[in-house]
N, C-alpha and C positions, 0 to 999 in steps of 0.2 A: 331367431327363435331356434330354443335348443330342440333336441331330438325327444328331451322327457315333458316338451312345455306342454299342457292343455290349450287344446284350441277349442273345440264346439262341445256339443251335447253334455249331456249327464256327467261327464269328467268335470265339470267344471262347478258341480255342485261342492261348496264346499261347507266345512263345519257338519257333516254326516253324523260326526261321535254326538251332535249339539240337536239331533232332531224333536226328542222331547227330555226335559230336564225334572226328574222327579225326585223331588227333595224330601227324606223321612228322616227322623232323630236317629242320631248315632246307634248303630246297633249295639243292643246289650245295654242301654242306659234306659233308664222309666224314672217316674218322679216317685219321690219317698212317698209323698204322703198319697192317700187313695183318694181317687178322684171323683168325683159327681159329674152327672152328665150335663156335656157343653152346652152350652145355651147362644142361639146366633144374637152376636150383637147389631150387626148389620151386614147387609149383602147388595152385592149389585149384580143383577141376572138380567139380562134383556132378551123378553120375548120378542117383541114389534121394534122398530126401530122409535127410539123416542123423540129423533130429532137433534137439531144443533143445540143443545141447551147452554152449552159453557160448564156452568157445575150442572152436576147430576144426582137428584137425590135419590138415598138408598130405597132401593124396591122392597126389601124385606129388613127384617131384626128388631130386636125390641127397643134399638135408639135409632130405629128406621127415622125418626122425624128429625134428629139432630145428626146427622150424618152425611156427607155431601163427600165426591167425586170429582176430581178437574183437572185437566192438562194444566201446566207450568211451565213458561208463560202462558196466557192464551193463547188460542190457537184462531186462523180463520177457516182452514180449508177440514170441513168436516165432512164425514164420510159414514156409511153402513153397510156391512157384511152378513146380508142376508143367510149366505151358507153359515156361518159357524156363530151369528147373531152377535157380532163384535162390532161397538164403536170404533172408531177410527179420527186420527187428525194426523194432518201431515206438518212437517216445519220443527223437525227434530235434529236437522244439522248445526252442525257445530259454530257458535259463533261468541266471541269473545266476551269474557263475565258475563256468560248467561249460563244457568244451570238450566236442565230441560228433564221433567218430570211428571208422572201422574200423581197425584195426591189424594189421599184419605183422611179427612179427619172426621173423628164419631168420638164417642164417651164411651168408659170402661169403668166407669165408676162403681162399686161395690161388686168388682167382677176381677178376678185373676186367671194365673194360668191362661195367658190369651194364646191364641194361635190364630194363625195368616194362611186360607188358601185366596190360589190365583189361578189365572189363566190368560197367559199372553203371545200373542202371533205377532210377526212381522206380518210386510205386506210388499209384495214385488223385491226388485233388488237391491234397493236403497235404500231401506228403512233399519233405522237403530237396532244391533245386535245385543249388547251390550248393558244388562240393567244390576242395578244394586238397591239391595229393599233396605230400607234406614227408618227408624221413628225416632220421635222429638216429640217433646211436651211443650215448646215454644217455637218451634221452628227455625230456630236458633241454632242450638246444638243438637246433632244427628249422631245417633247411636247405630252401627254396622249392625244390620242382622245376619247378612249375607257378607259375602269377601273378607276384606283384611281386617284381623282379630277376631274373626270367628271361624270355625269348623264348616259351615256349609258356604260353597260355590256361588258365585256370581251367577245369575239368571245369563243364559246364552240361547237369542233366538233364531227361529229358524223362520224362512217365511213359508213352508209349505206344511208344519206339525205345530200346534199350540206348545208352549212350555209352561209346564204345570207344577205352581208349589201347592202340597198336599199336607195342610196343618203343621206346617212348623210353628216351634215354641218361640214367641217375643220374647226381648228381655224383661226380665223382671218391672224394669222401669215401665213398662206398658200397663200393668196393671191399675185398677183404681185411680184411673185416672180421668179428671172431669172434660179433659181436651186430649186426646192423643193424635199425632198427626204420625201418618205412615207413607210412605212416598217409593216409588220405582223411578231412580235415577237414573239416567243414561251417563255412561261413563268413559266410553269412549266415542269416537267417531267412525270404527266399520260399522260397514252396513252388512246386513243376513247376508250377502254372497262375499264378505271380503273386502271389498271396494270402501268408497267413502260414503258416509249418509248425504245425500243431496237434499234439497228444501223441499222435494215432492215424495220423499220416504215417508209410508204412514206406520204408527204403532197402532195392533189393536188392543184392546181387551176387551175378552170375554166376559171375565165372571171374577167377582173377587165377594171373599166372605170372612168375615173375623167374628171369632168364639171365642167366651172364656166361662169361666166355672164361677158360683157365687162366693162370696166371701165368708171366712167362717172366723171362732177366737184365735184359729191358728197360723191366721194371715199375717204376713211381714206389718210390722208399722204403719200407718198411714202416711204419708207424705205431709211434712210441716211439724213432726216431732222431731225435737231437739236430738237426733240420735245419728249417726253417720249413717252415709247411705247401704242400702242391702245392695250387696254385690249380685252380678248376674249366676245364674246356675252353673256351676262348673260343669266341665264335659273332659272325657277321659282321652286325651289323645292317643297317647302310649298304654297298653296293657300286657303282660305277662305274667309268667307264674308266679312272680315273686315279688312284684311292683306294679305300682300306678300311676301315670304323669298326671297331672289334672292343669287344667286352662280354665280362666271367667273371665270375664271382662268386667270392667269397673263402670259405675251407670255415671250418666254425663253428671249429674249433681255428686259428684262423687269429692268436692271440695272439704281439704279436711284431712281425710281419712290416710292415714300415715303407714297402717297395717292391714293383714287380713288374717283370721284363725282359720284352722283348719278341724274339722270334727266328721270324726270316722265312726259309723254308729253311733253317732247323739254323745262322744266322748271326744272332746279337743285333745288332737294329737299334736301341733303344733302350729308356728306362725310363720309369716313372710312378709317383706315387703314388694315381692313382685306378684304379677298375676299367673304365676305358675308355681305348682308344690307338686314335688316324686315322693310317693309314699311306699316305702320298702319293707322287705322281711314280711312278706305276707304269703299266708298258705294261698297253695295252688286249687282252682277249682271250686272257690271260696267267692260268694256274693258278700259285698261292702257298700255301705251306703254313705256317702260324702255330701257333704254343704261347708259352705263358706259365708264367715260373718266378716265385717269392716272395722274397725276400731281409728279413733282418733288420739293426736297427741294427751288428751286426757282421761286416757282410757276407756271412754264410752264406748260398746259395743254395740254395732246392730244386730237386728234380728238376723235369725240364720236364712242363708238364702233358701231356693228351692233346693231337692238333694237328686243325687245322682245315684244309679245303683249301678255296679261294676263287678262283674264275673271275671275273676282271673284266670288264667288259663290253665288246663291240667299241664302236670309237668311234660307229660308226653308230646303235648301240641305244641308247646314251647319250644322244641327240640325241631320242629318242624320248619321250614325256610318261612321267613318273611321276605315280602318284595319289599325291598329299601326305597327304590325308585324306579319307575318306568316314563317311556316316552312310546305312548302311540300319537304320533304327532296329528293333530288335530288341525294344522293353519300354518300359514309361512314366518311363525313367529315375530318375535319383539325385535328389531332392531340386531336383529343376527342371533338373537339369545332363545333358545325354545325350553321355556320350565319344564320340569315333569308334570306328567300329566297324573303319576298316581305314585303310590309307595309310600311307605310310614315318614320318610324322608322326602317327601313331593315338594316342601316348600320351601328345602333347603338343597335343590336339584335342580342344574340346569346342563344345557347342551348348547355345542357349537362348534364352527367348524374355524378352521386356523389355516388361512393362504390362500383358499378362495372363496368365491363368490356365488350369494344366492340364484339359483336358475328355476325354480319351480317347488310348489308344493302337489303332490297327487294325494286328492281326497279319498281316490278308490283304493290305493296302496296305503293310503296311512302314511306316504314316505315322503321326505325332503331331500331332491338335489341340490348339489354344486358344481360349478364349474372351475375353471382356471386350477386345475392339476398338474399342470407343465413344471418341468424339472421339481418335483415335488417330493422325491425319493428321502426321507429323514428328514423333512422340513414341512409337509404339508398332512394333516390331520384333521378327522373328529376326535372332540374333547367333550368329555363328562365330566362334571365335577358333583360330587357327592358326600354325603356324610355316614358312616358307617358306624358310629360311635355306639356302646352296648352290644354291637353285632360280631360273629366269625364266621368263618364257615363262606368266606363271599362266592358268589359265582355268576357269571357274566353270558346274559345270552342276547346275541343281535341278528340282523339280517341285511346285507350289503349287494348290492352291484354296480356295474358299472358301463356305459355306453363303448362304441367300438374300438375310440381314441382314450377313451379314460384308464384309469388306474386299474391293475389287475393286482397287484399285490400290495396287501397290507399284513403287518403285525400290531400287537397289542403290549401298550407297555402303562405300568402304573406311575405315580409318585404322590409324595405326601404335601408338596411344596410345589409344583408346578413347574422346576427346575429340572433335578435329578430324577432320571426315567430308569427304570427296570424293567426288561424283558418278560412278558409272561412265557412263562416254558411251555414249551407243546404248542401252540396258537402260530399258523400262516396261514392267512387266508388269501382264497384265490378266486377273482371275481369270473362269473363267466356275464359271455356279452347279452347287455340289456335281459336278464330273467334273473328274478329271486330263487325260482330254483335250480340249483347248481347241483352236478351229480356229483355224491358225495358229500354233500352239504359242506364244500369247500369254502362257501362263500357266507358259511352260517355259525355262529356259537350257540352252544345250546347246555346251558347252563356249566359253562366252562369254568373250571375252579381257578379262581384267584391267590397268589400267594398269600403267606400269612400276614404281609406286610400290608395289606390289605385292610387287616381287620381292626375295629375298633379306633378308626381314626375318626377327629373333628372333622377332617375333610381332604376326602381324597380324590385323584383327578386318574381318569382312565383316556388313555389315547388309541385311537385306531390310525395308527402313522402310515404313509406308502412307503413301501420296502422296496422297490424296486423302480426303473423307467419302464419298464416292460407296459404296454396295452393289450385291451383284454384279447386282441387279434394277435397276438402274441408276437408283435413286433414291436422293435426301440422307439420308446418316443411317445410321452404321452401327449395329447393335443393340450392346446390351451382352453377348447372349448372342449373337450373331452367332460365329459359328466360321471358322476359316480352318488348313488342312492344310496342312504339306510332307513331300514323302521324298526320297528317294535324291537326294542333297548329294554333291556331288564334287568336290573342288579337285586341279588334276593342274597339272606343269609340268614343262621341261626342267631338267638338270645345267649349271650354269653351266663354260662351258668353262677349264677350268684351275683353277677353284675345289675346294676341298676339301667333303667330303659333311657336310650342316651337322649339327653335333650338336644335341640334343634339348633347347628348353631347358626351364627349372623354370620352370612355370606353376601357378597355384590352378586346382583343378577346384571345389571347391565351398566354401559356407561357413556354418554357424550361429551365430546367429541366422540365416534368411534377410534377404538387401536389404529393409528396407521393411516387415516382417514389426511388426504394431501389436499383438499379443498374447503377448509375451515374457515368460517366467515372472523373477522377480527373481533367482533364483539358476540361471539359464539357463545351460548351458556354452558359452562363445564358441570358436570352432576354423576352422582353415583346413585343407583337404586337398586336397595338391600332387599331379603326375602321377609323383611317382618318392620315394625317399627323398630324406631333406633334413636340413641341419644347420644350427645357428642359429651366425651370427658375434659375435663380442665388439664393442662400440661402438655397437650398436644395441637399439633396444627397443619394445616396443608400447606404444601409449598408448588409451587410452579417453575421451573428453571428452562430456561432456553437452551441451546444446542452447545452452548461456550458453558452451562452450568450455573451460567449466573442467576439469580436467584426474582423474579417479577414480584415488585413491591406492592403492599396494599392488596395481599390475597385474604381473604375472610372465607367463612364456610356460615351455613345455618342450616337447619333441619326443616322441608317443606313437605306437606303432603305425607306425614308422619314417617315415610322409608325412604325418602332421597335425600341425599345431602348436596345443596346447593353449593358449588365454591364460583364465589363472587370476585371477579378480576377486573383490572385494568385492561383496556381494549389491544388486541394481541400486534406484535410488529407486522406487515403484510411479509408474505415468505417465511418466515422464523418457524424452525420446529420445537416444540415445545413438550415437558414432559412433567406430569402429574403426580405428585407424591401423596399418598395417603396413609400413615402412619396408623397403623391396626389399634395401637392405644385407643385412638379418638372415638371408636364407635364401638357401642355397644347397645344390644337390644333394651328398645326402651323397658320393657315391661319384664323380660326375664333377666338383665343384666350380662347377658352372653357376649363376653367378647369377639369382635371383629377376628376372622382365623388369622388372617394375613395383613401384611402390608399390600396395598395397591397400586398399582403406579401402570400407566400409559404414555403413550406418546401420538401427537398428532403435529400436522404441517397447517399454518393458515396459508390462504390462497394468494398468490403474488399478484397483484393489481399492478404492476409496472410502475408504483412508487405514488402514482395519479389517480384516482378515483374516476377523473373527469377522462383520461387518457382510454382512446379505442380499444376495444379487443374484438376477437371473432370477427374480424372484418374478412367480408368477403364480396365477389362482383356477378351480377346476374345481366340475363340479357331480354330485360322483357319487355325494351322499344326497338326502336331502326337498330338493327347493329351497326349499318352504316356510320351512324352519326350519334350514335347515344352509349351508354353505360349507366347501368345501376348500383346503386353501391347500400350493403346493409352493414350496422356493429353495433354493439353494446359499450354501455358504459354504466359504473358504478353508482354513480349521481347524476342528476340532469343536467343534461348542457346541450346549448345548439348545437345542428344537425349542418354542418359545411362540410364540402367537396372542393380540394382545388386541384386543376387538372394542368398540365401545360406539356407543349409538344416535348418530344423525348430529344429533337434535336437542339432546343434548351435550356436543358438542365444537364450538361456535360460537368463533370467534375462531382464534388459529394452533396454540395447543397441541393436547395431545392429554392428556383427563382420566383420567389414568391410575386415580384414583380411583374412576372411573363404571362403567370395564371390567371385562368378563368376561373371562377366562385360560380357555384349552386349551392344553394341551401334547399332545405327538407323539410321532416317531420320529426319531433319526436314525441314517444310515446310511455310514459310510464306502464310497466308489466309487473305482476305479481308472480311467482312460481315457486315449485319445490325445490331446493338443492340434492336432497337425498331422499333416499325411502325412509329415513327414519322422519325427515320432515314430512313425507306423505301420512305418516302413522299419526304423526303429531298436528297435523294440519298446520303445519309451521310454512309460511312462505317467506320470499325474500325479493323486494323489487330491483328491479334493472331496467335500466332505458335503450329503446330499442330505435334505434336512430336510422331514417332513408332519406335517400338522395338519389336524385337521376338527375346526371351530366346529360344537355342535349345540345343541336347545332352542332356536334362536333365534325371535323373533314372527315370523308371517307379514305380509310387506306393510310391513316397516320398513328404513327406510334406516340404514345402519350406516359406521361406520368403522372403519378399523383398522391395525394395524402388526405386522408380523413379526419376530423375534432371538429371543436366547439369553435375555430377563429383565434381563439388567444392562443399568445407564445407557447405556452407549455402544455398544450392539449392534442398535438398535432402527434399521427401515425406513424410507424414505418412509412415510405414511402413503396407503392405498387407501380406497375406497368399496366398497358394492354393496346391492344392496335385494333382500331376501327375496320370493320369488312370492307373489302376492295370494292370499287366500282365496278361493275360490271360481272362474269361468273366466273372467281377464280378460285383454283382448288384450294381443298384446306382438309385438316384433319381434327380430329376430336376424339376423345376417349369415353368409352361408356366402361360404366362396372355398376357395381350394387352390394347391399348387404355391406356396409363399415362395419355395422352394429356390433357392440360390446359394452360392457356395463363396468369397464373399469380403468384405469388412465393407461395401465399396462398393456391390454387389450384391446385399446386404439391405436398403438402405436403401430401395429403392421399396417392396416388401412392408409395410414401416412407415410408409410414406406413405400408400399404399394404406387400412391399418387405421384410421391417425389419420380419412382423408377418409372413411371410411363411419361413422367414431363421430358425427364433426359432421354428418353429412348425415344419419342414423336420429336421431339426439338421444338415446337411450337404450335402445340394444339392450339385450337381456340377456344374452347370449352371441355369440362366433363360435365357428361351426365350419369349420375347416382340416382340407379333406378329403384331406390327406398328402401327404407328399413337401415337408415343414417346411425340412428341410437338404436338401445334394446328399448327404454323409457323414454318418449316423447316429454313426459312431463318433468321428467327431474333435468334442471340445468347442468347439473355436475358433466352428465353426459355428452349435453350440447358443447360444455367449454370444451372438453378434451377431444371430443370430433373435429371442431372446426379450431380449436387453439394448437393443436399439434400439427395440422396441417397449413397454417397461418402462412408458411413462406410461400406453398403454393398457391393457396388462395387469394394472396397479394398479385399475381401474375395470371391466373387462370382462372375464367368466370365459371362458375357452376351452374347446370342445371339438375335443381334438388325434385325428387319425385315422393311422393308420401306413401308408405308403405304401411303394413301393418302394426309399426311396432311406434312409428310415431305419433301414435292419436287411440283411444280404447278401440280395439280390434274386436271387442265380443263384447257379450253382456257378461260381467265377472272379471274380464281382464285387471290386473293389477294397476296398468296404466291408465289414470283418470283422464277424463275429458279434457283438452287442451288445446292453445295456438301457440305452442312454442314454435312449431316449422314453419308459420307465416312471420312469425315477429323476427326469427334469425335472417329471412331470405326477403329480398325487397320484389316482391313478386306479386301479380293483382290478386286480390284478396277476394273477389267471388264472381268469377266470371261466370258458373254455373251456379243456380241458387243453391244454397241447403247443403253445398259438398264443404268438406272442410277448410279452412282460411287458407288461401295459396296453393292449393292442389290440382289447380285445373287452369292450365296457360298455353300458350303456344307463342312459337317465336321465328323469325329466318335469318337463316346466315347463308349466304351465297345464295346456289342455286337451290336451295333444299328449304323445306316446310319440316317444321319439329312441333307434334303436337305431345300435349305432358296431360294424362288422362288419370283420375282417382280409382282404383281398383278397390275399393273399400266397398261400393256398388257395386250390386250384381243382381241376381233372380234364381230362378229355381224351373225347372222342363216338369209338365207332367209328367204321370207315370208311363203316360205313351212314345215321350223322349223325344216330341215334336211339340206339341204346343206348349206355350209357357202357361206355368202355374202362377207365377208371381213374378215381380221385378223391383227392382227400389225405382223410384220416380228419379232420382238424381243420374242412375244409370241410362234411363231413356233419355235423359236430359242433357247429358254428356256426348254420347250418342250424336243427336241433332246437331251441337256445337260442332263437335267435328268434322261434321258432312257442311256445315256452313262454311265453319273454315277451310276446307277446299276447295269447296265451290269459289271463293272468293279469290285464292290464291294462283299465281301464275310459276309458282316451282315446279322444277321438274323432278325432283328427289324427295319423296317424303315417307317421314318418320315417326311411329309411334313411341311413345315409352311410358309402361307403368310398372308396376310392382308385381303384382300375381296375375301371372299370365295363361292363355289357353293351352299350353302345350310344355308339357312338365310331367315327369313321370318321379319325382323325389318325394319323399316321405309325407310333405303336405298335399299334392295334390293325390298322391297313392291312397293315402290312408284317411284324410278329411274332409279334403275338399272337392270330392268328385262332383257333385253337384252343382259347385257353382265353374269348373272347368267344361261341363259337359254343356252348361248354359250358355259360357263364351263361345266355344264351339258353335251352337248353333244360331247364336244372337250375335255375338261380336264379330266374328270371323268373318261372316258374310259381308256386315261392314264395311271391314277392313278391305274386303275384296272390290266392293264398288267403288271405296273412294281411291284405289287404286295406290295402296301404302308399296313403299318398296321394301321397308324392314319393319323388327317390333322389336325392340329392346326388352326383355323384359326379367324376372330376377326371381326372390321367395323359396326357391328350393336349392338356391347355395351350391348348384353344380354348373359344369358348362355342357350346355345344348346348343347345337346348331341345327336346325331343322332342313330339311328337303325343302324347295320350292312349292308351298300348300297354297293349294285353291279351291275354295269351296269345300276346307276339310280334308282334301283329298289331295295325295301326295302326285309332284308331276313326274313323273319317272325319268331318270336321267339319259334315258335313252331317246327322248323328245326335246332334249334340250340341246343345243348346237353351243359348241364351244371355241372360242379364239386361240390363239398359239399363245397365250397368256395365261389359257387354261380359265379364262371367265368366262360363266355363262352369260351366250348371246340372247338378249331380248327373252328374256324365260316367262312365263306365266307367274302368276301365285307373289307368295311374299316368303320372305326369310322370316322365322323367329329365332332371334337369339337370348341366351340366359349366359351371362358372362361369367359365371361361377362368382365370389365372393373379393369384392377386396380387403376383407380381413381375412383371420385364421378362424373361421367357423364353415365346416365344410358337411352338407350332408351328401346320403349315396342313394342309388336308384330303389325304389319300393318294389320289393321281390312282387313279381308277377303282375306289375302294371302294364301297360303295353305304349311303348314307345315307339308306336308306327310311324309315327310325324320325323323321327330325329335323326339325320345324317351321321351325327355326332352325341354322344348323350353318355359323358364320363364324369369321374370325378378324379383330378391328378395327386388332390388333398394338396392342393398349392394356391395361394392367392393369388389374383390373376385381374388382368384389365384385358380390354379389347382397343386397339388401333382402328377408327374407323376414316376412311380417304374418301372424299368425293372430288369428282374432279369433271370435266364435260360430260363425258361419256359413259364413266368406268365409276363404281362405288366398289372399295374394296374391305376387306377386314382383314386384320390381322390381330390373332389371340395369343395373349402372353401368360405365363407363367412366372411368377416374381418372389418366386420363395427365397428367405435367410438361409434355408440353409444349404440354398446350390451355389453360394455368394464364395469367392475366395478370390484371393489375389488377383486384382488388375482385370474382374469379371464381379459385376454387380448380382449377377445370378437369373436376370432375365433372357427367358428363354423362348423361341417360338413354337407356340403350340398348336395351332391352325389356322387357316387365310381359305378367303372365297372370296370369289370377284363376279359382278355383274356387270356385262355390258349395255348400254340399252341406244340404240338409235333412231326410236322414235322422236318425231317430231311434234310440234303443236299444228291443230287441224285449223282447217281456216274456219271462221267464224259462221254463224245461222245467218239467213237472209230471210227478208219481206219478214221481219219480225212486226208484230201488232198487237195491239190490245182493245178488247170491246168489253163495256159493262153494261149490263142491264140486271132489275130484279135482287141487287145483292151479291151479285157474282161478276167476276170478270174472267174474262177469256182469253188466255196470250196463245198466241198461233205463231208460228214459223215454219221457213221451210230449212232442209238440212241442206248444209252447204254442198252445191255443183260440183266444183272442183275441190279437191282436198287430196293434198300428196299422203295424210295422214288417215287412216280411215276411221270413222265416227263410231263410240260403241254406246254413245248416248246422250244426254243433255242435262244440265245440272240451270234449275231455276232457285234464284236467293232473292228476295226483296230485302234491303238496301237500308230503311229505316227503321224495322222491325215493326211496322206496323200490323200486322198478322197477328206475332208473336215474334218471341226473342230468338232467334236464330233460327229462323223459318226459311226453309228451303225442300228442296224436291229434286229427285234422279228421275228422267224419264229415259230408260232402255230405245236405243235405236231399233229398227224392225227391219230386216231384209227387204229392198227392193220401195220402201216407204217413204217420200220425202216431205210430205206436208205432216207436222203435226202440231197440236192443240193440247192446252193444259185449262183445265179453270179452278178459278178460286173463290173459294163461297166464303162467307160472312163478309163482305166487302161493305164498307160505309164511306156511302156518296160524299162526305164532308171531307172524307180524310185524302193526303197525295202519297202515291204510291209508288214505289219505284223499285220495278223489277230487274232483275239482269238473265240475259240466260246465256251460257255458255256452251259450246258444243265438247263433247269428251272424245281424246284419241284414245290410245293404250294406255295411258296414262297421267295425260297434258291436259290442261284446259286450252278451249281455244281463248282469244281475244273477247273481251266483255263486248254484247250489245243490251242496251238500257230502252224499256217501252216502260212511260211513264202513264201513269191514270190521275186524273184530278190537276 
């Protein structure tokens, strides 16, 4: 997770700029004809809960009895909100082939100038956000009232405040209709908190009112006369001192219309076959009235549309700068593109990043942040594309900042072709560390003048490009995870004297697949989306060529959804790179005939599936069973296939072949899964199928080296051969690797983790497994990240088992997190699915290796203390159940050494703990730490804050002073009390630092070397040692892999197993069982307590208890309530020494 990522609280409130949407007629425009008093035709306003009617009759209006409201399709889950008097339904989530909307049907017969008012509101965090208003006379052909082709924005709903429409004018087609349909159509799968709508998300309707004016003799002709349809009322899209640009809409029944007549003050001044017209040579500060007619090939002309009144600007005002485009960021963009949020050329302007990758949107600052700026000098930049047509004296404003390892220096350049760039003189931007408030405004542009070359351009490109490799701390080297933020971008200019208002150019807004994407599916759609409805011109065509410039055959194109070019193609070849070329002559604006400003060209690479879709990939091993006799395997394929593993003793597999006849064969399960590949897929709710394979090989020989391969059993399906060695009999010494936070969101940024893993294996020699303590990827719901994470480390994962841990990035970490709920962690690893109920799949499990027990805990669950800092205010049930489970596993174990690993720990002083998660930290210290102490845990592996931290020996949240610890000649702490907590820094190149002022009283070492790291943990009979290493690429040199010892610590334990309890008995009466026993009389190991558990789970799952020993007491008893006389119970009692359990003693009931 990034330094600038939002984690909790109000900073997750998305779309604050859309709290309330008030839509009014465009300023300065009014109807030409005099208006009579409006009449309410139909109204829906609920004083009390009407109940689930399905179809709701109008509650008022002159056409009340003929008017209805309903959700389409019908819903089953109705609700009423008495606070705002709103009806609501669930079920607005995206479903293939199904539109979802609120629908009103009413009559407007004998009425014109129809207006609409409504009030809507989201409900919760998963309700639909984006709605478009449309009208129809047949429920087949719909006319937009908001959004595309109109001057009114679509509705953006919020969960806290209503979105209000206030008397907006409906198109002329709404007038005088026996039946008119109006709908509020869901147009995206985005919820009110920016995530995806789920099937529980509700949409609320508070009220609707439709009004109109009585018809008179000057009204437009009634439908059915043999005249062309009347166009929609024109609006003024651009107004200057001497010119007006008009736009209007065609009616749905406009078949046969060949052109439009333009009337100014009742006199026809021109005609056009487009839906726009520019009237120039006007007087300044003067009122003009415009109307539009349509005509057909026979010359018949419709009645005039409703008129619009426009006042030209005065000459002085015309010389004042106008905002051409601005970005006050309101969300995380659309597939890497951020459309302008305001300005004269809003619809023709967009913003993006080139060279980095998206990190975060901050709704409080209205800023966006990107990472991946390393090696970016002269290469990586922010990019704006806009039009300045008809304007001069262009100025630019913006605000920027960067994180500590982010880029410090930027310069600004302009271009008219996105190829040849010119520096803007006098601009040298210098960032301040993590603040937009920079001394001397060195990080800001305030109406900075651009060169004259920026004036009057159909399309102008502006980029803020990194100009040095210096970071904001002043040192050389920009980190791959260093962040750069930008906000409040504004381009202004003055209208050219004597010039006409500029037409909005035709430009592309986004492309799929994304430029440079490296894991494109062979059947991936190829599209270009434009800023307006477009059409294709004959004589031009799209081409797709491979890296050898060989054209792909059978490429055609079509326009879909009015503004998108869909490029049809045969299946791409796996592993091939393709370039798409769209000539500018192919595309023009459908209504204004303005051509595309420039050719479009981009490249991408198709994922390599190793030639055969059934060949396994992302292969890994886990230790879910008995490590002495079994191994578990998991992998993916692109098509369904059987799940087969062949295992052979390594001694029989000499040479290059795999001796199939000597191999043991094991079969398992295949499960079809569906997941998003990319963020764009998530936005489009488009999932891809994969097949998850899992097999366990059991009954193997202890201490034996094996070779294996996985596949379907078919000759062409086998994977590369891997290896493993089963755990030795007895308790032999062994090593394992500990690390965490391999997370990244691009292939290049996953490469550091794979490099660290490789170096760890080479350094240690024969590690028995790797613990990756969470945040394996940035977004667990995006499969491309799993393919990079596992694929880049495939060679190591074929030979070293992994113990994966769930962090905050594998799952949806908080309400509003962009990562959607998913089970990809479980699908990728062969781990138990639900050891503790209602936890994330695969997130809780344990295993033993040698004389050590390993507990994997899910830290997505926690609680909060009361204000006194002692009592528990609340806690997740999953947290309590996991603690019970850990104690149960410890009670059953004979292991000497005990380890716990989880992601979010109790001891950290980094940004997460210090700034955002102190409540969780304090809860863990009060509740979880004592549980670890009771269980006799030796070491806890934690992560999350991307630092290196080794604690002192900690007991009951207190430091054991080193003066109270004895050390042997090798420096090992001998029989220390308490637990070591270890955070191993990041396996990848993403680092945090200590949060200022946060108390790290617990830390013996708490540092940030700004180098990726791993820890070698070795376990022998009496000694546990850790050696932490840095593994930075920059430390490599000839003959040196750059691995450097950073820290080390050791523990020597001479404690032994205590003697078992004596005279154990059980008696039952009255629904109670009393278990009694005596402490061992002669035990060389002191007894500190007793553990009791029930083997069969008859009391409850994982039931157990711990009874502390008391000085001088020898006889003990414990009462178990709610015993069922007909059930058989198997209780086990074990004495507990310093850390080790005694042999078990069993007492049975019934």
